DSSP file (Angstrom, degrees, kcal/mol; ACC not computed):
  #  RESIDUE AA STRUCTURE BP1 BP2  ACC     N-H-->O    O-->H-N    N-H-->O    O-->H-N    TCO  KAPPA ALPHA  PHI   PSI    X-CA   Y-CA   Z-CA
    1    1 A X              0   0    0      0, 0.0     2,-0.2     0, 0.0     0, 0.0   0.000 360.0 360.0 360.0 127.6  -17.2  -20.3   22.0
    2    2 A X        -     0   0    0      1,-0.1     3,-0.1     3,-0.0     2,-0.0  -0.503 360.0-105.6 -76.4 142.9  -17.6  -24.0   21.8
    3    3 A X        -     0   0    0     -2,-0.2     2,-0.2     1,-0.1    -1,-0.1  -0.312  41.5-103.5 -63.0 147.6  -19.6  -25.6   18.9
    4    4 A X        -     0   0    0      1,-0.1     2,-0.4    97,-0.0    -1,-0.1  -0.550  34.4-120.2 -81.2 140.9  -23.0  -26.9   19.8
    5    5 A X        -     0   0    0     -2,-0.2    97,-2.3    -3,-0.1     2,-0.2  -0.655  22.8-125.4 -87.7 135.7  -23.2  -30.6   20.1
    6    6 A X  B     -A  101   0A   0     -2,-0.4     2,-1.1    95,-0.2    95,-0.3  -0.542  10.6-133.6 -73.8 136.7  -25.7  -32.4   17.9
    7    7 A X     >  +     0   0    0     93,-3.0     4,-2.3    -2,-0.2     5,-0.2  -0.601  37.0 168.4 -90.3  67.9  -28.2  -34.7   19.6
    8    8 A X  H  > S+     0   0    0     -2,-1.1     4,-2.7     1,-0.2     5,-0.2   0.870  71.5  48.2 -55.9 -46.7  -27.7  -37.5   17.1
    9    9 A X  H  > S+     0   0    0      1,-0.2     4,-2.6     2,-0.2     5,-0.2   0.952 113.4  47.8 -63.8 -47.3  -29.6  -40.2   19.1
   10   10 A X  H  > S+     0   0    0      1,-0.2     4,-1.9     2,-0.2    -1,-0.2   0.884 114.9  43.8 -66.8 -39.0  -32.6  -38.0   19.6
   11   11 A X  H  X S+     0   0    0     -4,-2.3     4,-2.3     2,-0.2    -1,-0.2   0.883 115.1  50.3 -71.1 -38.0  -32.8  -36.9   15.9
   12   12 A X  H  X S+     0   0    0     -4,-2.7     4,-2.0    -5,-0.2    61,-0.3   0.878 112.9  45.8 -70.3 -35.7  -32.3  -40.5   14.8
   13   13 A X  H  X S+     0   0    0     -4,-2.6     4,-1.3    -5,-0.2    -1,-0.2   0.857 113.5  48.2 -75.2 -33.0  -35.0  -41.8   17.2
   14   14 A X  H  < S+     0   0    0     -4,-1.9     4,-0.5    -5,-0.2     3,-0.2   0.896 110.6  52.0 -70.8 -36.5  -37.4  -39.1   16.1
   15   15 A X  H >< S+     0   0    0     -4,-2.3     3,-1.5     1,-0.2     7,-0.2   0.908 106.3  56.0 -60.7 -42.6  -36.6  -39.9   12.4
   16   16 A X  H >< S+     0   0    0     -4,-2.0     3,-1.2     1,-0.3    -1,-0.2   0.821  99.8  59.9 -61.9 -31.3  -37.4  -43.6   13.2
   17   17 A X  T 3< S+     0   0    0     -4,-1.3    -1,-0.3     1,-0.3    -2,-0.2   0.647 114.4  34.5 -67.1 -16.4  -40.8  -42.5   14.4
   18   18 A X  T <> S+     0   0    0     -3,-1.5     4,-2.4    -4,-0.5     3,-0.4   0.066  80.7 129.3-117.9  24.5  -41.6  -41.1   11.0
   19   19 A X  H <>> +     0   0    0     -3,-1.2     4,-2.3     1,-0.2     5,-0.5   0.812  67.3  55.2 -58.2 -36.4  -39.7  -43.7    9.0
   20   20 A X  H  >5S+     0   0    0     -4,-0.2     4,-1.8     1,-0.2    -1,-0.2   0.968 113.2  41.9 -63.9 -45.9  -42.5  -44.5    6.6
   21   21 A X  H  >5S+     0   0    0     -3,-0.4     4,-1.4     2,-0.2    -2,-0.2   0.916 121.1  41.9 -64.7 -44.8  -43.0  -40.9    5.5
   22   22 A X  H  X5S+     0   0    0     -4,-2.4     4,-2.8    -7,-0.2     5,-0.2   0.972 115.6  45.1 -72.0 -51.7  -39.2  -40.2    5.4
   23   23 A X  H  X5S+     0   0    0     -4,-2.3     4,-3.5     1,-0.3    -1,-0.2   0.908 113.7  50.9 -62.8 -45.2  -37.9  -43.3    3.7
   24   24 A X  H  <<S+     0   0    0     -4,-1.8    -1,-0.3    -5,-0.5    -2,-0.2   0.863 111.5  49.9 -68.3 -28.5  -40.8  -43.3    1.1
   25   25 A X  H >< S+     0   0    0     -4,-1.4     3,-0.6    -5,-0.2    -2,-0.2   0.922 115.7  40.3 -65.2 -49.0  -39.9  -39.7    0.3
   26   26 A X  H 3< S+     0   0    0     -4,-2.8     2,-0.3     1,-0.3    -2,-0.2   0.883 129.9  29.1 -70.4 -36.3  -36.2  -40.3   -0.1
   27   27 A X  T >< S+     0   0    0     -4,-3.5     3,-2.1    -5,-0.2    -1,-0.3  -0.548  70.6 164.8-121.9  69.7  -36.6  -43.6   -2.0
   28   28 A X  T <   +     0   0    0     -3,-0.6    -1,-0.1    -2,-0.3    -2,-0.1   0.716  69.7  62.0 -65.9 -20.5  -40.0  -43.2   -3.8
   29   29 A X  T 3  S+     0   0    0     11,-0.1    -1,-0.3     2,-0.0    20,-0.1   0.498  91.6  91.8 -82.1   1.4  -39.5  -46.1   -6.2
   30   30 A X    <   -     0   0    0     -3,-2.1     2,-0.3    -6,-0.2     9,-0.3  -0.191  60.8-148.1 -88.4-179.0  -39.3  -48.5   -3.3
   31   31 A X  E     -B   38   0B   0      7,-2.3     7,-2.7    -2,-0.0     2,-0.4  -0.993  23.3-102.0-147.0 155.1  -42.0  -50.6   -1.5
   32   32 A X  E     +B   37   0B   0     -2,-0.3     2,-0.5     5,-0.2     5,-0.2  -0.630  30.8 179.1 -78.2 126.8  -42.7  -52.0    1.9
   33   33 A X  E >   -B   36   0B   0      3,-3.3     3,-2.3    -2,-0.4     2,-0.2  -0.922  64.8 -62.6-123.0 101.7  -41.8  -55.7    2.4
   34   34 A X  T 3  S-     0   0    0     -2,-0.5    -1,-0.0     1,-0.3    22,-0.0  -0.382 119.9 -13.4  59.3-121.5  -42.7  -56.6    6.0
   35   35 A X  T 3  S+     0   0    0     -2,-0.2    21,-2.7    -3,-0.1    22,-0.6   0.313 126.2  81.1 -93.7   8.1  -40.5  -54.5    8.2
   36   36 A X  E <   -BC  33  55B   0     -3,-2.3    -3,-3.3    19,-0.2     2,-0.6  -0.846  67.5-142.4-119.0 150.1  -38.2  -53.5    5.4
   37   37 A X  E     -BC  32  54B   0     17,-2.5    17,-2.0    -2,-0.3     2,-0.5  -0.969  22.9-157.4-109.4 123.6  -38.4  -50.8    2.6
   38   38 A X  E     +BC  31  53B   0     -7,-2.7    -7,-2.3    -2,-0.6     2,-0.3  -0.885  28.3 144.2-106.5 121.1  -36.9  -52.4   -0.6
   39   39 A X  E     - C   0  52B   0     13,-2.5    11,-1.0    -2,-0.5    13,-0.8  -0.848  49.6 -88.7-144.0 175.0  -35.6  -49.8   -3.2
   40   40 A X        -     0   0    0     -2,-0.3     2,-0.8     9,-0.2   -11,-0.1  -0.774  45.5-109.1 -87.9 149.2  -33.0  -49.2   -5.8
   41   41 A X    > > -     0   0    0     -2,-0.4     3,-1.4     7,-0.2     5,-0.6  -0.720  24.9-159.4 -70.2 106.9  -29.9  -47.6   -4.8
   42   42 A X  T 3 5S+     0   0    0     -2,-0.8    -1,-0.2     1,-0.3   -15,-0.0   0.608  86.0  66.6 -68.9 -12.9  -30.0  -44.0   -6.3
   43   43 A X  T 3 5S+     0   0    0      2,-0.0     2,-0.3    -3,-0.0    -1,-0.3   0.402 107.8  31.5 -94.1   7.3  -26.2  -43.7   -5.9
   44   44 A X  T < 5S-     0   0    0     -3,-1.4     2,-2.0     2,-0.1    22,-0.0  -0.919 100.5 -83.7-144.2 175.1  -25.4  -46.4   -8.5
   45   45 A X  T   5 +     0   0    0     -2,-0.3     2,-0.7    -5,-0.0    -3,-0.1  -0.520  58.5 169.5 -83.8  74.5  -26.9  -47.8  -11.6
   46   46 A X      < -     0   0    0     -2,-2.0     3,-0.1    -5,-0.6    -6,-0.1  -0.811  17.9-168.4 -91.3 113.6  -29.2  -50.1   -9.8
   47   47 A X        +     0   0    0     -2,-0.7     2,-0.3     1,-0.1    -1,-0.1   0.731  65.2  13.6 -84.0 -21.9  -31.7  -51.6  -12.3
   48   48 A X  S >  S-     0   0    0     -9,-0.1     3,-0.5    -7,-0.0    -7,-0.2  -0.998  82.0 -98.4-148.6 156.1  -34.3  -53.2  -10.0
   49   49 A X  T 3  S+     0   0    0     -2,-0.3    -9,-0.2     1,-0.2     4,-0.1  -0.272  79.8  84.7 -67.4 157.4  -35.1  -53.1   -6.3
   50   50 A X  T 3  S+     0   0    0    -11,-1.0    -1,-0.2     2,-0.4   -10,-0.1  -0.123  77.3  56.8 144.6 -43.5  -33.8  -55.9   -4.0
   51   51 A X  S <  S+     0   0    0     -3,-0.5    13,-2.4   -12,-0.2     2,-0.7   0.733  93.5  72.1 -92.9 -16.2  -30.3  -55.3   -2.7
   52   52 A X  E     +CD  39  63B   0    -13,-0.8   -13,-2.5    11,-0.2    -2,-0.4  -0.869  65.3 168.4-100.3 113.8  -31.0  -52.0   -1.1
   53   53 A X  E     -CD  38  62B   0      9,-2.7     9,-2.1    -2,-0.7     2,-0.5  -0.949  26.2-162.8-132.7 149.9  -33.0  -52.2    2.1
   54   54 A X  E     -CD  37  61B   0    -17,-2.0   -17,-2.5    -2,-0.4     2,-0.8  -0.989  20.8-137.8-126.6 121.7  -33.9  -50.1    5.0
   55   55 A X  E >>  -C   36   0B   0      5,-3.0     4,-3.4    -2,-0.5     3,-0.6  -0.703  12.0-159.5 -80.8 113.9  -35.3  -51.7    8.2
   56   56 A X  T 34 S+     0   0    0    -21,-2.7   -37,-0.2    -2,-0.8    -1,-0.2   0.568  85.6  51.5 -74.4  -8.4  -38.1  -49.5    9.1
   57   57 A X  T 34 S+     0   0    0    -22,-0.6    -1,-0.2     3,-0.1   -21,-0.1   0.676 126.8  20.0 -90.2 -25.0  -38.1  -50.7   12.8
   58   58 A X  T <4 S-     0   0    0     -3,-0.6    -2,-0.2     2,-0.2    15,-0.1   0.674  92.9-128.0-114.8 -29.1  -34.5  -50.2   13.5
   59   59 A X     <  +     0   0    0     -4,-3.4    17,-0.1     1,-0.3    -3,-0.1   0.228  59.4 141.6  88.8 -12.0  -33.3  -47.7   10.8
   60   60 A X        +     0   0    0     11,-0.2    -5,-3.0    -5,-0.1    -1,-0.3  -0.267  27.6 179.9 -59.4 152.6  -30.5  -50.0    9.8
   61   61 A X  E     +DE  54  70B   0      9,-2.4     9,-1.8    -7,-0.2     2,-0.3  -0.958   9.7 167.6-148.6 161.3  -29.9  -50.0    6.1
   62   62 A X  E     -DE  53  69B   0     -9,-2.1    -9,-2.7    -2,-0.3     2,-0.6  -0.928  32.1-136.0-173.5 156.8  -27.6  -51.6    3.6
   63   63 A X  E  >  -D   52   0B   0      5,-2.6     4,-2.6    -2,-0.3     5,-0.4  -0.973  17.8-162.9-118.7 112.5  -26.9  -52.3   -0.1
   64   64 A X  T  4 S+     0   0    0    -13,-2.4   -12,-0.1    -2,-0.6    -1,-0.1   0.586  85.7  53.1 -72.8 -13.5  -25.9  -55.8   -0.3
   65   65 A X  T  4 S+     0   0    0    -14,-0.1    -1,-0.2     3,-0.1   -13,-0.1   0.892 120.6  27.6 -86.3 -48.9  -24.3  -55.3   -3.7
   66   66 A X  T  4 S-     0   0    0      2,-0.1    -2,-0.2   -15,-0.1    -1,-0.1   0.655 101.1-124.4 -92.4 -19.2  -22.0  -52.4   -3.0
   67   67 A X     <  +     0   0    0     -4,-2.6     2,-0.4     1,-0.3    -3,-0.2   0.498  58.1 147.7  84.8   5.2  -21.5  -53.1    0.8
   68   68 A X        +     0   0    0     -5,-0.4    -5,-2.6    -6,-0.0    -1,-0.3  -0.667  21.0 165.2 -74.7 128.1  -22.7  -49.6    1.9
   69   69 A X  E     -E   62   0B   0     -2,-0.4     2,-0.3    -7,-0.3    -7,-0.2  -0.875  17.1-178.1-136.6 161.9  -24.4  -49.9    5.3
   70   70 A X  E     -E   61   0B   0     -9,-1.8    -9,-2.4    -2,-0.3     3,-0.0  -0.982  27.3-134.4-162.1 158.9  -25.5  -47.7    8.1
   71   71 A X  S    S+     0   0    0     -2,-0.3     2,-0.3   -11,-0.2   -11,-0.2   0.593  80.4  11.4 -98.3  -4.6  -27.1  -47.9   11.5
   72   72 A X  S  > S-     0   0    0    -13,-0.1     4,-1.7   -11,-0.0   -13,-0.1  -0.939  80.9 -92.7-156.8 177.4  -29.8  -45.3   11.4
   73   73 A X  H  > S+     0   0    0     -2,-0.3     4,-2.3   -61,-0.3     5,-0.1   0.706 119.2  61.9 -77.6 -17.0  -31.7  -42.8    9.2
   74   74 A X  H  > S+     0   0    0      2,-0.2     4,-2.3     1,-0.2    -1,-0.2   0.943 106.3  46.2 -70.8 -43.3  -29.2  -40.0    9.8
   75   75 A X  H  > S+     0   0    0      2,-0.2     4,-2.3     1,-0.2    -2,-0.2   0.853 111.9  52.6 -61.4 -34.3  -26.5  -42.2    8.2
   76   76 A X  H  X S+     0   0    0     -4,-1.7     4,-3.4     2,-0.2     5,-0.2   0.949 108.6  49.0 -63.9 -47.3  -29.0  -42.9    5.4
   77   77 A X  H  X S+     0   0    0     -4,-2.3     4,-2.5     2,-0.2     6,-0.3   0.916 111.7  50.1 -51.4 -47.7  -29.5  -39.2    4.9
   78   78 A X  H  <>S+     0   0    0     -4,-2.3     5,-1.9     1,-0.2     4,-0.4   0.922 113.5  45.9 -57.9 -47.2  -25.7  -38.7    4.8
   79   79 A X  H ><5S+     0   0    0     -4,-2.3     3,-0.8     1,-0.2    -2,-0.2   0.950 115.8  43.3 -64.9 -52.8  -25.3  -41.4    2.3
   80   80 A X  H 3<5S+     0   0    0     -4,-3.4    -1,-0.2     1,-0.2    -2,-0.2   0.829 124.5  32.8 -64.6 -31.2  -28.1  -40.4   -0.1
   81   81 A X  T 3<5S-     0   0    0     -4,-2.5    -1,-0.2    -5,-0.2    -2,-0.2   0.194 105.8-117.0-112.3  17.5  -27.4  -36.8   -0.1
   82   82 A X  T < 5 +     0   0    0     -3,-0.8     2,-0.3    -4,-0.4    -3,-0.2   0.913  65.3 141.2  45.7  52.7  -23.7  -36.8    0.3
   83   83 A X      < -     0   0    0     -5,-1.9    -1,-0.2    -6,-0.3     2,-0.1  -0.740  55.1-108.9-112.5 163.7  -23.6  -35.0    3.6
   84   84 A X     >  -     0   0    0     -2,-0.3     4,-2.1     1,-0.1     5,-0.2  -0.427  42.6-102.0 -79.5 169.5  -21.6  -35.3    6.7
   85   85 A X  H  > S+     0   0    0      1,-0.2     4,-2.3     2,-0.2     5,-0.2   0.873 120.7  50.8 -64.7 -36.0  -23.4  -36.8    9.8
   86   86 A X  H  > S+     0   0    0      1,-0.2     4,-2.4     2,-0.2     5,-0.2   0.926 111.4  47.7 -65.5 -43.1  -23.9  -33.4   11.5
   87   87 A X  H  > S+     0   0    0      2,-0.2     4,-1.8     1,-0.2    -1,-0.2   0.858 112.6  50.0 -65.5 -34.0  -25.4  -31.8    8.3
   88   88 A X  H  X S+     0   0    0     -4,-2.1     4,-2.5     2,-0.2     5,-0.2   0.924 110.6  49.2 -66.4 -44.6  -27.7  -34.8    7.9
   89   89 A X  H  X S+     0   0    0     -4,-2.3     4,-2.6     1,-0.2    -2,-0.2   0.907 112.7  47.2 -57.8 -46.1  -28.9  -34.7   11.5
   90   90 A X  H  X S+     0   0    0     -4,-2.4     4,-2.3     1,-0.2    -1,-0.2   0.882 111.2  52.0 -72.7 -34.4  -29.6  -31.0   11.2
   91   91 A X  H  X S+     0   0    0     -4,-1.8     4,-2.2    -5,-0.2    -1,-0.2   0.927 113.2  44.1 -63.6 -45.4  -31.4  -31.5    7.9
   92   92 A X  H  X S+     0   0    0     -4,-2.5     4,-2.7     2,-0.2    -2,-0.2   0.907 111.3  53.3 -67.6 -41.6  -33.7  -34.2    9.4
   93   93 A X  H  X>S+     0   0    0     -4,-2.6     5,-2.7    -5,-0.2     4,-1.0   0.914 110.3  48.1 -60.3 -43.0  -34.2  -32.2   12.5
   94   94 A X  H  <5S+     0   0    0     -4,-2.3    -1,-0.2     3,-0.2    -2,-0.2   0.903 110.6  51.1 -61.1 -41.9  -35.4  -29.2   10.4
   95   95 A X  H  <5S+     0   0    0     -4,-2.2    -2,-0.2     1,-0.2    -1,-0.2   0.927 116.5  40.9 -62.7 -39.5  -37.7  -31.5    8.3
   96   96 A X  H  <5S-     0   0    0     -4,-2.7    -1,-0.2    -5,-0.1    -2,-0.2   0.580 110.9-120.7 -86.9  -5.0  -39.3  -32.9   11.6
   97   97 A X  T  <5 +     0   0    0     -4,-1.0     2,-0.3     1,-0.3    -3,-0.2   0.903  68.4 128.3  71.9  38.5  -39.4  -29.5   13.3
   98   98 A X      < -     0   0    0     -5,-2.7     2,-0.6    -6,-0.1    -1,-0.3  -0.844  67.4-101.6-123.2 162.1  -37.2  -30.5   16.3
   99   99 A X        -     0   0    0     -2,-0.3   -92,-0.1     1,-0.1    -9,-0.0  -0.719  24.7-156.6 -86.2 125.2  -34.1  -28.9   17.8
  100  100 A X        +     0   0    0     -2,-0.6   -93,-3.0   -10,-0.1     2,-0.2   0.541  65.6  86.7 -80.0  -1.5  -31.0  -30.9   16.6
  101  101 A X  B      A    6   0A   0    -95,-0.3   -95,-0.2     1,-0.1    -2,-0.1  -0.676 360.0 360.0-102.5 154.8  -28.9  -29.7   19.6
  102  102 A X              0   0    0    -97,-2.3   -96,-0.1    -2,-0.2    -1,-0.1   0.433 360.0 360.0 -76.2 360.0  -28.4  -31.1   23.1
C-alpha cells in the first residue's frame, strides 16, 4: 500500500486564510505591524521582538538574526514545534478541520 500524499499547498493556503488566529496562538508575545507579525523567536534566547517576523499575507517568515526562514505556515509550524513538514501539515489540518491528504 502506498503512503497517502499530503496536500501541502492546500493545507498551507488554508492556514494562510486563518493566519491571524494561528500565528497569534503560536507566537502570543508578538504584535501586528502592518502585514507582519513581529515576535521573539521562541527557539533561541531572544530578548525583544524585532528580528523574527511572519508575513501574514504570504506566510513567509524569517529570523534575521539566526538566518532561519520558511515559505509558509507549514514550515513555521515545523520550525516552532520541531516537526517534519508532513507532521506539521497534518497538525495544522487537524486544527483547521480539513483533510490533509490529496
